[in-house]
N, C-alpha and C positions, 0 to 999 in steps of 0.2 A: 377678616382673612377671606380671599375670595376662594371659591372652589376650584380643586386641582381638576386640572383638565386630563381625563382618562384616553387612554389609545388601546387600539386591540392588536395584539400581538401578531405579526407572521411568522410562520413556523414552516420548515422545509416540507414539500408534498412530493418529494420525489425527483429522480435524476434522470435526464433523456441523453442520448445521442453518443454515450460513452460505451465504447466495447472493452478497450483495455488501455491503460495510461502507460505512455511510454517510460514512466519514471519508474514502473515495477515491473517485476518478471514474472511469467506465467508456469504453471506447474501442473503436470498430471494428477488427478485424485482419482479415488474409486467410490462411486456411489452405486447402490443397488447391486454390488458385486461385480460391476463390470469396469475392467481396466481399459484405458487407452481410448475411452468414448468421452470423458468429462475431464475439463480442464478450468483450473482457477486461474482468474487474471484479476489485478488491481484495478479497479474503477474509481478513482480518486480516494475518498475516505471508506468506501466499501469494497468488498471483494465478491465478484460474480462469477458462479460455477456455470459453464455453459456446456451445453449438450450438443457435441461436434457433430453426432450422427442427424439431429431434428434440426439443428441450427437454432436452438432456442434457449433461454435462460432456465437454468434448472433451479438454481438457489441464489440468494444473496445473502451473503453475511453482512451485518450491519456494523459499520464505524461508527465515531462520533464525529470530531471535527478535523481531527490530522488526518493527512493522506497517508494511504498504505504505499511503502515503497520497496518492500521485501516480503517474499512468499517461499515458505518451506514444507513439504508436504511430509507425513511421518513415514517410516518404512512400511506401514501396512496401507499407506494412502488414505486411512481413513480420518484422519486429524491434520490439520492445517494451521501453521504458526505464522503470524503476519505481524511485519515491524511496520512501525509507522515513522513519520517525520519528526513527531516530539520524542521519540526515543523510547515509545511503550512497545511492549510484544505482547500480543495475544495469542491465545490455542484455542481452536475452535472444533467442535465434535460435528463432522460433516453429515452424520444421521440424522442429528436434531437440529443441527444450526445453531447452536446455542455455545454461549462463551464458557471455556473451561475455567481458564485462568487468565490474569492480567500480571503482568509484571512490568515495573517501571524503575529502571535504572540506569538508562542512557540520558546523557545530556543534550544529545543532537541525534539526527536522522539514522535510522538502522539502515545499514548498508550490506549486510549478510546474516544469512541464518542457516542453521543445519541441525538436525536431529541425529543422537547417537543412532548405534546399531539395532538396540532394544526399543528406540522410541520414548526411553524416560526421561531423557535430558536434551535441552535444545541450548545451543551456543549462537550468541549474536553479537554481531560487529558493528561500530558504528564509527561516525565521522569524529567521535570524540577519542578515538584512537585505543579505546579499550575494548576489550572481549569479556564478556559475562556469560557464565554457565548457570543455567536455570534447571532446577529439578521440577519436572511435571507432574508427578506424583504428590510430593510434600507442598507444591506450589510456594517455594521459596527459591532464593538465590544461593548457588553454592559456592561461586567466587568469582572475582574480578581480576582480570589478566591486564597488567599494564605494561607496557615495554614499546611498542611500537610509537613511532613519532610522526606518523601520518594516518589518513583515514585507513581503516581496516575494508579490505576490497571482498575478502572470502575467509570463508572458516570451514574446517571440515575435520571430523572425527575419524580417526583409524578405527578401523573395525573389531579388531581382536587384541587392540591395546588401549589404556586410558591416556590417549595422547590426542592432542589437536594441533591440525596444522594451520596457520593463518598468513595470508598475504597482506600487503598495505601499499601506500602509495610512497612510504617511505623506501622502496625498492629491496625490502627485506622479505624473507618467508621464514618464519619462525616455528620452532615445535615447542608445545608446552605440555609438561608432565602434570596430569591433573591431581595426583597423590601428594605432590608436593608442592603443586600450584606455582611452578617456577619454568621459565623459558630456558630448556638445555642446549638448545642447538639454533643457529641462524644460518640462513644460505643468504649469501650476499653475492651471487655471480650475475645479479642482474644489473644493467647499467641504467635502467629507468623503472617507473611504477610499475609494481606488478598488480594487474588488472585481474587476475584470476587464476584458479588452480583446480586440479581435480585429481582424483585418485583413479588408477586403472587396473585391472587384470589382479583382484583381490589383493589390492594396496601395495602392490610391488613396485609400482611405477607412479611417479608425482610428474603430473606436467602443469608447467607454470606458461603462463601469458604475460607478455608486457608489451611496449611501444614497438620492438622490434617485429620484422616481418616473420618470425620463428617462433615456434614453441620450444620451450627447453623440456627435456626429458630426463628424469633423476630417478636412479633406482634406490629403492628402499630394502635395508636387511638388516637383521640383527646380529651383532658378532659376539663372540666369545670373549667377555672382560673378565674372566676368573683369572687368567695368567697373570693381569695386572693387579690383583687384590691386594699382593704384599709390597706393592710400591709405594713411595712417600707420599703424601696428600699434597704436597706443594708440586710433584711433577704431573697430577691428576686434575688440576683444577681446569686448566683450559687448554685447549688443542687446536692448531690451528691449520687446516688442510691446505693442498696446494692452491685450491682455487679461490683460499680466503675465509673458507667457512668456518665460522667459531662456533665450537661445542665442547659438552664437558666430556671428557675421555672415559669417566667413570659409567657412562651410559651406555647401554649396547647398541642402540638404534644408529644406524650409519645411512648418510643420503650421498650419493656420489652421481654426477652428472654425466650420462652416458651419451649424448646425443642431443640433435634437435630437428624438429620437422619443420619444413617451409610451408608456409602459407600462401595460399592463392588470394585471398581477399588482401584490402586495403586498410590501412588504418591501425590503431591498436585494438587489441582484444577488448571486446564489448561483453560479451558472454561466451564463458567456458565450461562444460560440463559433461557428465556421462551418465548412462542409464544404470538401473539398479544392479544391474550384474556387473557393472564396470567393465564391459568387453567393448562397449561402442562408446566414443567419443567425439562431440562436436563442438565447434567453434564458429564464430563470427566476428567480423570487425565493425568498422563504421559503414561499411557499404552493405548492399542485399545479399552478398554471398556467404551461403553458409556450408561448411566443409565437414566430412564425416570422415572418422578413421576407426577401422576395426582391429581390435588386439586378437589375434589369431590363437586359438586353444593350442596347448603345449605339442599336443602329437601332430596336429598340422604344421606346427613351425619345424619338428624335428624332420617331419616329411619333405619339407622345403629344403631344408640343410641338406640332408642326404642327395636331394637332386641336383643341388648345386655343386656338392662334392664329385657325383658320377659326371656331371657335365665338366669339370675341371679335370679328372682323370682323363675323359674322352679325347679334350682337347690337347692334352699333354702327350698322350698315346699316338695322336696324328702327327705331332711334331717330331715322334721318333725318341721321345725319351724313355728310359727304364723304367719298370713300374716300381723297382724300389726307390729311384730318386723323386717321385712324385710325391709332393706335398700339399695336402689340402687342407684348406682353413675350416678348424671345427668351431670356431667362436660363432655366436649368435649375434646378429645385427640388427638394427633397428628395422631394416628393410625386410629381415626375415618375420619379424613379429607384427609390424603393423602393417596393414593393408588400406590404402586410399579410396573410398568409394566415391561415386560419382557427385559432384557439388549440386547444390540446390539454390536455385534463384528466386529469392523472395520477391513481392510485387513493389516494395519499398525497401528503405533501410530496415535491418532487423535490429530491436532492441531488447530482445530477449527469446530464449528458446529452452525446450524439455524434451526429453525423447523417452520412449518405453520402448522396450523390446518385447514383441509378443510371440505366439506360437509359430512355429514353422518358418522362423527366421524374419518375420515381418517386422521392420522398424518404423515405427511412428515418429514424426518429427512436429512438434507444435511451435511454430515461430509467431511472435510478438512483432506487428511492424509499426513503423514510426507514425502510419496515417491511420490510425485508429482502427487496426483489422487483425485479425486472428487468423493464421493459415495452417491447415494440417496436411501434412506431407507424409506419404508413405514409400519406403525401399525395401528391398529385398536381400538379406545377407546371404550370400551362398558362395559357390564357385565362381558364377557368372555375374558380372556387374550389370545391373538392370538400373535404366534411369529411373529416378524417383517418380512420382504422379502426385499432383495435387488434389487430395479428397474432398477438401471444405474449405471453404474461404467465408469468415463472418465480415460482411460488409453492410448488412441491409440496415443494421440497427445504430448506425451514424454515419455521419460525413467523414468525408478523407480529409478535407482542411476545416480551420477554423470557422465557427458559424459566426457570421457579422451582421445579420439581420435578424429578427423575428418578431412575429406579430400574433395576435388572437382573433379569432373568428367572432361575429358579432354575437353569437349563442355562447360564447365561452368555452364550447367544448372541442374546440381544434386549436392547434397550434402549428404555425408555418415556422421553418426556419431557412435560411439561406445560407450558402457557404460559397466557397470558390469553386465549386465543381457542381454543385446539384442544390434543388430546393427539395424540401421533406414537408410532409403534412403527418402531423402526431395526434393521435386521439390523448385529450387531457386526462380524461379519468384512469384510462388502462394504461397510459405512457406507450402505445403501440404505436409503430411506423404503419402509416396507412398509403401513402404514395410517395414515389421518388421520381423526380424529373429531371434528367441531366441538362444541364445549361451550363453556361458561361460563370465568369466572376461576379457574383452576385453581391451587391452592396446595401440595397433596401428592398424593401416588399411590403405589400398590404392587401388586404382582403378586398376584392370587389362587392358592391352590395349582392346580398343574396348568398353569399360565402361558397359559390360554385366556382369562381375564377381568382386567381392571383396575379397582381400587377407586379413586377419585378424589375428592378432597375440594375442593368450591369455595368461594370467597368469601363467597357468600350461604348458606352453612350446609349446601348440598345434598351427598348423597353419591351418587356415580354408579357403577353399575356397568357397565362396556362389554364387549362380547363382541369379542374381537380378531380374530376369524376373519370374522365380518360386518361389523366395522366399524361397529356398531350401538351406541346407548345401550339396555341391557337394563330398567334402573330408575332412577327418580329418588328419593332417599329424602331426607324433609326432616329430616335429622338433627340440626341445631343452628340456633338462632335466630340466630347471629352466624356470623363466618368460622370455618370447618373447617380450624382450622391443622395438624392432623398425625392420619395413618391408619396404625397398626402393626397386623401379622399377629399372632395369637398363636403361642407357641412350638410349639403341639400342631397348628398350621393348621386349626383348626376354626372360626375365627371372628375379627373385626377388633375395635380399639379404637380410637376416635375422640375427641379432644379439640377443645374450640370455644371461642370468645371469649364465648360465653354462660356460663363458668366450669363447665361438666360434662364429665365423661369417660362416652362411653356404651359398652357393650358389646354386640357383635352376633356370633350365631352364623351360620355359613353353612346355608342349606338349599336343597333341589331342590324346585321348585313345577312344576306343569303349566302350559303355556303354552294358555291359552285360544283364541288366535288361530290356533294351528297344529293341522292335521290329524293330524300324527304324534304319537307317544306320548314324544316326546323332552322334557325335563324342564330348565326354566332355572335358572340360580343366583339367589339371592336371600339376603337376611339378614333376620334375626330379632332384634328388641332384646329384650336378657334383663336388663340390671342398669344403674344410672347411679350414678356417684360424682360428688356435689355437691361444689364449691370455693366459696371466697369472692371469688376473682380469676379473671380469665380466664386460660384454658390456652393456652400457646404451643407446647409440645411435649409429648409423651408416649413413653415406652419402657417396654417389659416386659422383665424379665430372662429368659435364655434358659432359666433352671431352672424358670421359671413360677413363681417364689416372690413377686417383688416387683413394683411398678410406680410409675415415676418420673413425676411430673407438674412441670413448669414452669410458674411463675405469674407474673403480670404485677409483683408484688411483690418481685422478683429473687431468689427463693427456688425450691428443686425440693423438692416434698414426696413422700417416699417412703412407700407404704402396701404391707401385704400384700395379693397379688392375689385370695385366696380371700375373707377377712372384710372386706376395705377398712380394716382397722385400721391407725392411723397408726404407723409405725415409726421414722423420722428425717426431720429438716429440714436441708438442706443451705443453708447462708446463709454470705454473704460477697462474693457478685457486688455490685457498686455498681448495675448497671443490669439490666434483664431477661435471663433465659437463653433465647436464641433457637433453639440447637441443643444436642443431646446425645446420647451413645451410652452403651451398656454391652458390655463386653467379653464374648466368647464363654464365658468361664469363669464369669460372673455375680460376679466380685470386684471389678472397677473401674467406675466411671462417670465420664465425662470431660463436663464442661460448658462451652460456648463462649456468651461473652455480649456484650451491646453495648459493656461497658466495655472489648473488645478483650483480655480475658484468657481462658485456658483454664484450669481447676481440675481436677484429678484427685482424685476420693474415693474412700475404700475403702466397699464396700457392706456390711462387716461391723460397722463401727462409726459410719460416716459421717463419719468424720475426712477433713480436707484433707490429701492426701499432698504435693502441691505447686500452686503458682500459677504460671502462665507467661503472660508477655507475649507473644501469639503473633501479633498482627497490628498495623497501624497504624490499622485503623478497625475495625467490629464484625464480630464472628466470625459468620459466615451459615452455615455448613454444618460437621457434624462425622459421622466415621464411623469406626468400628474396622473393622481388617483381621480376619476370622474366624480364629479357633484363636492370634491373637497378643496383644500388647499394644502393637501398633503402631496407630497412627490418623492419620487425614488431617483437615485443617481448610483451610476457606477464608473469605476476609473481603472486605469491601467495599474494600480495598487492591487486590484481584485477584489477590492471590498464593494458590497452592496448596501447603500445606506437610504433611510427614511427619513426625510425632514418636514417639518412644519412650516410654511412660507408665512404664517399669521405671526408667530412669536419667534421665527428666524431660529430655531433650535433644531439640534437632530434628535429624533426619536429612539432610533434603534441601527445598530450595525448588524447586516444579515450574514448568515455563512456565506462567505463569498467564493473566489476562485483562487488557485494556486498560482496561476499567471495573471495576465492581464485580462479584464473582463472588457467586452467589446461592445455589449449593448443591452439594454433592458427594457421590458413592455409591460403593460398593465391590462388587465384585461376590461372590457365595459363595464361589467359589474362593480370591478375594484376589488374582487375577492382574491384574484389571482395575480402574482408578479412572477416574470421569468427573466432570466438572465443567460447570457453566454459569454465564454472566454476562452482563453487559447489553451487550456487544460481540456478541450475538447467535450466538456461537459455543459449540459444545458440545465439550469437549476429551476425548478419550480418552487413558489412559494406559497401559502394558501393562510387568508386572515382567519385566525381562531377567535374563539370566545373569550381567549384570557385577557384580562385587561393589564395595562403596562403603565407605570409611573416613571416619568423622566427621571427623576431623583434616583431612584432604585438602580435603574438601568446604568446612571453615569456612575453609581458606585460599584454595581457589579464588573463593569469595564475596569476602573481602577484597581480593584482587587486581583482580577485577571492579569493587569500589567504587572503588578508587584509580584504576583506568583511567578510570572515569566523570567522577571529580571532575578528571581531568587532560586531559578532551577539549577543555577550550578553549585549552590550551597551545599555543603556535607554536614552530616549530624556528628557531634563529638562531646564526649563527658568532660565537664570541665577539669583542667589538671591533668588530664591524661592525653596520650597520643591519639591523634584521630585515627579511624579505623577504615579501612577501604572496603567498604562494604559493597555487595553486588547492587542493592537498593539504594535510592536517594531519597532526600526529604521532600514530601509532597504535601499539598494541601489535605488529602487525605490521612496521611499519617500523623499532620498536626491535630486533626480533628480526632483521629483514635486515641492519641494522647490525652486530648482533652476528655473524651469518655471515660478514660480509666482513670483519671484524677477525679472526675465527678463520682464515678463509682466508689472510689476510695472514701472520699468526703461524706457521701450519704451514709456508707457503711459504719463509718465512725461517729456519726451522729446517732444512728440506731443503736448502736452498742453502749454508748453512754447512756440512751434512754433505758436500755434494757438493764443496765446495771443499777440505775436508781429504783426500779421497781420492788417493792415491797413483797414478800412471796404471797400474802393475801389479796394484793390488788391483781387487777385485770393486765396482760400485756398491752404496750403501747401498741399503735396501728402500725402495719408495715408501711414504711415510704411508698409512693406513689410509681416513683421510676422503678424499684422493686415489684412490684405488681404488676406492671408493664411487661416485665422481663417472666412474670410467673416465677419468682423465685421467695422462697421463703426464709432463708438464710444468706448471711453476708457472702459465706464461701461460694454458694450457687451464683450470687450477683456478680461476684468477680470472674468466675468462670464464663459465664453468660455474656458479659462483656467483651472479655477476650476473644470469645467466640465469634464475634461480630465484626472483629478486625480481619481485614484481608490477610490471608497467611504471607502475602509477599511483601506486606506492610508492617507487619509485627514488630520486627526486629527495630526497623526504622522508629517505630512508636514508643518502643520501650527506651530508646537512647534518648528520647527527648524528654523523660520524667525526670524529675529531681532526685535526689537521693535517698530525701525524706519518704517519698512514695515509694521507692524501690524498697526500702527498711520495711515499709509497712506490708508490701506483697511477699516480702521473703517470709516473714514471719505466718502470715495465711497458708504459704504451701505445705507446710507437714499436716496440715489438717485436711487439706485436698489430698494428699498423698494417703491418707489414712482413709479417707471416704472412697467411696465406689466411684470416681471420676475418670474423666480420660487421660489416661497416664501418659501418652504421647505428647499431648498439649502442656500438661503441666512440667515435664521433664525438659520442653523446649523453652517454656517460660524461664524455667530456674536457669539453665546453659545459657541464655541469652542474658540475663541479668548478672549472673555471676562474672560472664565474659566482660562485661563492660564496666562493672565497678568492682574489678577483682582486688585491688589493692585497699580500699577503705573496708570492704566486706572482711578481708581477712585481718587486718589489723584490730578489727571490733571482737572483743571478747562475748558479747551477747550473740552477735550474729554468728560469729565462728562455731558456737554452739548449735545454733539453729540449722548452719550450713552441713555439720557433722548428722544431724538428726535427717535432713532432707537426703543426702547423700544414702545413708542406710535405708530409708523407706523407697527411695527411687530405685536403688538396686535391686531391692525384694519386689517391687512391683514389676519392674521391667523382665525380670527373672521369671516371674509368674507369667507375664504375657508370652514371653518367648516359649516357655513350656507347654503353654495353650495353643499357640500357633504351629509348634512342632507336632503335638499331639493331633491336631485336626488333620495336618497334612498326611502324616502316614496311617490316619484312619481313615482318608479318602482314597489313599493308594490301595489300601487293603480291600476297601468296598469295590475299587477299580478292577481289581484282580478277581474278586469273588464273583462279581457280574460277567466279567469276561468269560471265565471257567464256565459258568452256569448256561448264559446264552451263546457263547461261541462267537462272540462279536467283539469287534474293537472299538473299544468306549474313549470318549474323551480324545481320540487322535483322528488326525486329518487322513483318511484312507486314500485321498487322492494324492497324496505326495509319495506313498510307495508304489500306487501305479504308475505315476509319471516317471519314477524312477526305473521301473521294470521296462516301460516302453522305450526309455532313453537307451538302455542297455541293450533292448533288442534291436532297435534303429543303428546303433554302433555296430553290432554283429553283421546286419545285413550289408551296411556301408563295407566293412572289411571284405565281405565276402566278395561284393561287386568288384572291389579293388583287385582281389586274386584273380577273378575271372578275366578282367582287364587285362591283367598283367600276363596270365597264360596267353 
């Protein structure tokens, strides 16, 4: 048997160019006690906290492989909930940047997240039409709410009641009671998908947005249902209002449509939200117009109403009507309560917004634009409408359009990226942007010898020479009459060759010319056109062999023509692709050429006879980038399926699939030393990979990919106990929950064997050795071992893991539980274990006489332990309150309370008195 060929694994080394993903929203967060300065934005799988005052990254919350699709900040803005495209929800502590909890329950992308008023629960809505409520403190799922027939677009908690409001693409808005976990009211007044909702003015108003060019306003109030208490149940089941809303008449909440607000923006509602005080609401459609509405305070509303009534009386008096016959309208309308503020125009299409109301009526609006940028606008809420102003725009750290080309410098320390608007130079170790040069639509780029200049090819056929140090364009050369698709350096570094859509390949030599505008004798880099190779079709890519012998030209007729470089004599034609070759590369020893085509195949050819060694089905869509690793026969490819793959051209096998892009991947490049690989895509991110010292075996890698595929296919499966009805649990079966069940089964097996060994021991003989697994957990008894094993299971996956256990294992655990309750163990964990097992296997446990006795004992012991625990907590609570009062009396200070709140309240009262006095003086 031959030796197994080993490879070194490439691992992610950082992301560039991404400021904010258009698929994710942005939210204000609080860091270092400062509000309105830091904003969190999704950046593919990570979340970046941006400091808008300094325009820098303040923190990065690391994700795994799935991209972040939804963010929600806790009420105190110190915790952040992140929803991902694979259905997972994570919560982060912003002070430490660490993950607090992970919840896995949805089967598809998370589309909405919301914290409750205290920040103890979070509700998540998904494309799988379900809403799940998670308990942040206990790290478990509370309930799964099913009822929508389309993707859930928004969820919100009512502040003072245990109620969730949700909107969906099925055109319905539903009200859910969390005490009974059922839907008690449905609003059916929308004719199209409901894309968003928000609550305003202390939850008095519900505003919903759909495809229409108006926002619907609903009034929420609670009616007295005590008068219907004696009515028959049959009369109280369902009630259909005039608008067709279906609700439960026994429930006191009522919701009525009171009007609508016309929007200025075009298209459907994309984002609809309000600030923490629910006084200001903002929305935007599919364009760049952001509209802001202010819900006025009650005292100001009454003042406006009185003014209107006086105006009506004066008007009637002028017309000569008697005072007794004058009737004034005393009802409040939306015009009285809502004030429209000046609109904000973003630089590009808005994809998300968040707003925060600060001191002195200053409103800050953060807008995430579609062109990979974040804008911070400021407006003032007062008696006069003041136009908003742009405070900060984050644009330096990324391109506005997709990156189409990238290349490494010869010292491997710099990376250049070219897009449709500019060329940027990045420092590879620090991932910092060093230079930005505005130019046209760039298609290709390469470093000139010395790494001080860049040669860039544009879509209009021009070739640019850019001075990196100065950040200026030295020269614009009209190289081709159509697109300039490819620029490559000569192997001897004395010039470049360019291929364009006009069917020509031009050869240029570098030369130094004197600068007529400069007073110094310094010379500038330029190029001199020497030769031209004319072809019948458009040139899509060119490559020169490292031995300077051949030049390969990919044409629009799906062939690759190879010529001798010195004489332009035709050598061989490589034909076999069904669609044009988009990318290709030649190995460093000039023996192989690999071509990637729009027909999704990569073909490997020999340069000695032009024979095809192998054709590989590489990607699920067009192959867009291909590059050999120097001094090897390994090469990387990327395609429109978003994947980046490494291949071995000697054995014609795939080595590894790297973490790719969420959209199309446009290009890839390998550093001259072969250690670094970079790729760019339509998700605006430039990914950097680094070769590690970790070995990689092809068979193991293929097995891992198969397992991952099987797990993805099994995502929608639900756990169920055999013979019983499947439960609608908040969590779902995952690989981790299966591993946790296997751990518990292994623990029970080891414990059983150890107890059998202990039973066989004669009193005079020494005890048998403790099993190695128990020693690893630092346990001496089987009860400790079981508890330690359960502790190592993630809290959000414990219920799912227990469902996967066989009934025999459940019986063994139940028999151990009384010993755990008698000992000094965690009462909360043991009680949760008991409730989960009894809930899942209630029928068989109750019918078994042996287990019924055990269950009675568990009930008695658990009640005793929980009562003791509750008494301890109450004793400590009142003891701390007594200590607080004693210290306050002794020191005369207010302890454990935020004194600033009372000061703010006093200042507010004083300001209101001053305003009232000013109004009185003005009236006089």
